[in-house]
Structure formats: C-alpha cells, structure tokens
Phi, psi and omega in degrees: 000102185305320181302323181292319178297321177296325182290331185259346187290336187259010184285342179294326179301303177301322179296321179293318177298318178301314180297314181298321179295317177301313182296318181296321180290321177294324178295324177298319180290323182284357175297329183298306178297329178296316178294323178296319179295318177298320179297318180293319182290332181273353181288150178295147184300323181292342181270351184289343179280353181296140185285348184274337187295305185290321174300321178295321178296317179297321178295322177295322177293323177297317177296324178298316178299318179296319180291323177297316178297320179293320178294321178298322177292322180288332180278348180297146180304321176235097184301133182297140178248161175102203190295320182298321180291317179295325179294321178297317179296317180295319179296315180294319180294317181294314180294323179292320177297319178295319179291339178277314187283323187301308179296327177294322181289329181280342181285139000254029189295303179286135179298335182295328185270091174283170181297318179297318180295318180296315181297318179293319180293312183293312179291325180293331180298315178286329179297313183287338175283330188301314183299302179301326181292321177295325180290325187268333183240163173300151187301317182295317179293322179295316179295322178295318180293318179298320177297317179297318179295320179296317179295314180297319179295318179295317179295318180295318179294320178296322178293332179273002174093017178287136179301146182295326180297320179293318178297319180295317178296320177297323178294321178296316178300315180296321182293310182293310180295321180295319178297318180297314181291324177299313180296317182296313182288322179296317179295321177296321176296320177297319178298318178298321178297319178295318181296317180292323177294324176296318178295319178295322178296319177299318180294318177296319178299319179295318179294320177295323178296320177296316179296320179295321179294323177295318178296319178298316181296316179297319180295313181293322179295320177296316182293325182286313187271339185303304183289319183298318179293324177296316179295319178300315179297319181296313181290328176294317177297321179294321178295320178297316180296319179294322179295320179293332179275002178085011181261072186295324181297313179293324177297319178295322178297319178296319180291329175295321176294322176301316179298318179296316180296322179297319178293320176297323178296322176299316178296320180297318181295318178299319180293322178295318180299321178286342179080019184250001188287136172232145181258141178258130187294312182297320179297317181293321179294317178295320177295319178296317179298317181294316182292317181295319178294324177295332179273006179085018180254124178287115185248130178239139180239130183225149174079187179172165178201145176270121187233157172288166187300320184294314180288324178297319178295319180297317179290329176297321176295324178295320177298317180297316180294317179296320178296318178300317180294323178296319183287324188266328192242016181212169173239055187288148172257335176215156180215137180240128176248116184238132177237119186216167179240130179256123175056025178059017181234341186223130174266136184239123175251124181237128175241110187237141178214169183252024185260034182284132173268108185294338182273355182262161178254125181299137179232142178282128181256168180294330179295315179293324177296314178297321178295319178299317179295319182296316182283331180298330179295338179255009180083014182269167179228158180232131175234133181214135178165166180281157176248172184289340182267018176082021179247158175239133184230135169251117184238125181244130177243129183224124181294144181258158171270161186294338184276355184267133182236160183278138173224164183269132175259134180296133180264000000 
C-alpha cells in the first residue's frame, strides 16, 4: 500500500533531529564538570593541596548529576508529574544553591579561589541549572525559582562576609549565562515538541492511509462482486427452472455462463487486490444491457460522451452499481440508461427503471456510499430515489474538462 510507505519513509528525519537535540542539551549540561576539570588542571601545583578544591569539584559534579536527572525528566515525551518530579527539582535546586554559596563563602581565604574563579563558579551554578529547569518546569515557574535561588544565594554570601563586588559580578555572570541557557534550552524544547508532533502526524497519516486503503478495497470488492454474484444467482435459478421443465440443453448453457462469470469474478478480485483494476464505460453498458435483457428487463441505452479514462471509469462503476440495484432490489420491466452532457460542462448518467416497490422504505446501501465517495474525488454527485410516477432513478453528475466533446453512442 503506497500511502502507508510514504507515511513511514520519512520518520528517520524526525528521529535523527530528536537524537541530535538530546545530545546537544546533554553536552551543555556536561560543560560544568569539563570546566571544573580544566580549572583543576590549570591550578598551580602548590595550591592543589588546598582542602577547598576537591570539595568544590565534588559539589559541582553533584549538581551536574542533579541537572542531568532534571533534564532527562524534561526531555521525556510525557514529563512525570507529582512528588517524583518535585523531588528532582528540589534536589537540583538545593545542590545548585550549595554550589553557588560555597565558593562565595570561601572567598578570599584559599589562594586557589581568585575573584574570577569565584564569580564563574557561583554564577555558573545557576547558569547550568537554568536550562534543565526550563525544560522540566513551565517557564514562569522556572524563572521564579531561579530568581529566588539567586536572592537566597546573595543574602547567604553577604551574611558570610563575601564582598559585595564579587557577589555583583557573580550575579551578572548568572544573569547573562542563565538567559543564554534558558533561551537555548527553551528553543530546543520547542523544537522537540515540533519534531514529536511531526512524528505523531506521520503515524496518524499512516493509520489514515491504512483505513483509506481498507475502504477502497471494500468498495471495489463490493462493486466487482455485487453484480456478478447477482447474475450468478439469477442464472442458477434459471438453469434449475429449465432443468425442471426438461430443457437440459438450455440449462447447461446457463450453467456454462455461470462458470464463465465466476472465472471473470476471480480475475476481477485479483485485480482489485493488486489495485490496478479499471472499468470501461462502454463495456459496462453493454454488459448491463445483456444482463438486464437476460433477466427479462427491457433495457434501452441513449446518448453518449467522450470522456477521459478517470471519468469513464467512475461512470462505469456507477453503471455497474445501478445494474446491480435493478437486479437485486426491484421487479423492473424496463430500464433506461442515458448518458448526456448539460451545458457542455457536466456529464449526466441516469439509470431509471419502473420497479419501485411502493410499500418499501428506501435504504442507503454500501454500494451507493462507495459510489458517492468514488465520484466525490472527481467533484461528482450521486442522487438516488423514487419519483412520484412510480419510477426509481440513479442520477450521477460529473464535471467535464474543456477538452471533452459529445459523441453519439449506439443504442
């Protein structure tokens, strides 16, 4: 089924974009431990014995783990709600606050912690928290929490005796870096939402294509077998009646026709399954006339039009459906098939008979529904119902192209 293949063939693109976005966001969070390692390696050897270096590194790694967990929750297709989600946010916020306040509180006692290093560490802690927090929480709530953490960190550092200039520089680093990371992660989150919606759209398109293919198969199978099975039943009853009357030769001839129709039906079903079957209008009209006359119905054919293959096939299905309805649902004595063009813009096919049962209530069948769907794709309409003079008419209107002209069909 080609529509399904088209629906699934492009899913690798969104999946690849999804993977790249995940990797880029994780790399942004992992920048913190990378910078800490660079800071340790670039420190002078005599300062490495200081007790503050490794605890600060461990605290930065703890915050990285918390941010990774928070980012993983935010990247999930359906982010977890409830206590587990709140615990992840609380863990990340607490570790980030500790990573912010600790270097500010230690300045300037250890020689390893210069003013620039303290400002980058304190501001960077909130910067690296901003991205995962925006991914996991609504933007307004994330910004409110980041502001609260910045205020609490500044007050705690001031209470511990950190110079105001260092706190102000750390705040600038946190503000600039946090805004950059917020924008990057928010845009990445929006991109992920678009990619996931695209994937869902592809899946829905594939399911719709499968459903459409099933409807097409059911419609074509009904159109192919409906009339043939009716003719088989009719000729079988006729053969039985002829056999009872002692006319074995004619009965055998009818059964030979039944056998031929059954074989043609097998070929038609195979063609429908492959999706390549097309109906020819003239062939269907001649077949309808022959079948109706064999059933004792006087059939007249009038008018004609030269049509392209697509419209000719659609009207051929209408002839088949109308003939099937005459044979199965009426006791007609005559039937008229008229093909005409109105105002050189619309071809009209009318199948009319006198076999209306006045005591019955018209019901919509699957054949007419399928015919309506088939013609609607070409801008056509279907009208079916009894008239006041005791006739039943199936009328199909199909718009013509400007290049199509009227010709006479032999009646």
